[in-house]
C-alpha positions as CSV (number, residue, x, y, z in Angstrom):
1,M,111.5,118.0,66.5
2,R,110.4,116.0,63.5
3,S,107.3,116.7,61.6
4,I,104.6,114.6,59.9
5,A,101.8,115.4,57.6
6,L,98.4,113.8,58.1
7,K,95.0,114.1,56.7
8,L,92.1,114.4,59.0
9,P,88.3,114.4,58.3
10,E,87.0,118.0,58.4
11,D,84.9,117.4,61.5
12,L,87.9,116.0,63.4
13,M,90.0,119.0,62.4
14,E,87.3,121.5,63.4
15,E,86.7,119.7,66.7
16,S,90.4,119.5,67.5
17,S,90.8,123.2,66.7
18,R,87.9,124.1,68.9
19,F,89.1,122.1,71.9
20,A,92.7,123.3,71.4
21,G,91.4,126.9,71.6
22,K,89.4,126.2,74.7
23,L,92.6,124.8,76.3
24,N,94.7,127.7,75.0
25,V,97.1,125.4,73.2
26,S,97.9,125.1,69.5
27,R,96.2,122.5,67.5
28,A,99.6,120.8,67.0
29,E,100.1,120.7,70.7
30,Y,96.6,119.4,71.2
31,I,97.3,116.6,68.8
32,R,100.7,115.8,70.4
33,I,98.9,115.5,73.8
34,A,96.4,113.2,72.3
35,I,99.1,111.0,70.8
36,R,101.0,110.9,74.1
37,R,97.8,109.9,75.9
38,M,97.0,107.2,73.3
39,N,100.6,105.9,73.6
40,R,100.4,105.7,77.4
41,N,97.0,103.9,77.2
42,T,98.2,101.4,74.6
43,A,101.4,100.7,76.6
44,A,99.3,100.1,79.7
45,R,97.0,97.8,77.8
46,F,99.9,95.8,76.5
47,R,101.5,95.6,80.0
48,A,98.2,94.3,81.4
49,E,97.8,91.7,78.7
50,R,101.4,90.5,79.2
51,L,100.9,90.3,83.0
52,S,97.8,88.3,82.5
53,E,99.6,86.0,80.1
54,V,102.5,85.4,82.5
55,S,100.1,85.0,85.4
56,K,98.2,82.2,83.6
57,R,101.6,80.5,83.0
58,V,102.5,80.4,86.7
59,R,99.0,79.9,88.1
60,E,99.3,76.1,88.4
61,E,102.6,76.3,90.3
62,S,101.2,79.1,92.5
63,M,98.3,76.9,93.5
64,K,100.6,74.1,94.5
65,V,102.6,76.5,96.7
66,N,99.4,77.9,98.2
67,A,98.2,74.4,99.0
68,E,101.5,73.6,100.7
69,F,101.2,76.7,102.8
70,A,97.6,76.0,103.7
71,A,98.6,72.4,104.8
72,F,101.4,73.8,106.9
73,E,99.1,76.4,108.5
74,R,96.6,73.6,109.4
75,D,99.2,71.3,110.8
76,P,102.7,72.8,111.3
77,D,104.1,69.5,112.7
78,A,103.1,67.4,109.7
């Protein structure tokens, strides 16, 4: 496992230590959990943004296809 050194404001350090203790994990493990959670949330946000971007690109074509299906459902013999 690799290590890093980071500086934290005193209040954040104290709060992290207090919550880590309440969860019966080390402060280092508590910080690892927080980073993993932030990474998951960030990845999910980027996926959602990408999906929205791609959806906007295909929206016009999708609307044309939907219109064709709607026309067929109204009059299948046309």
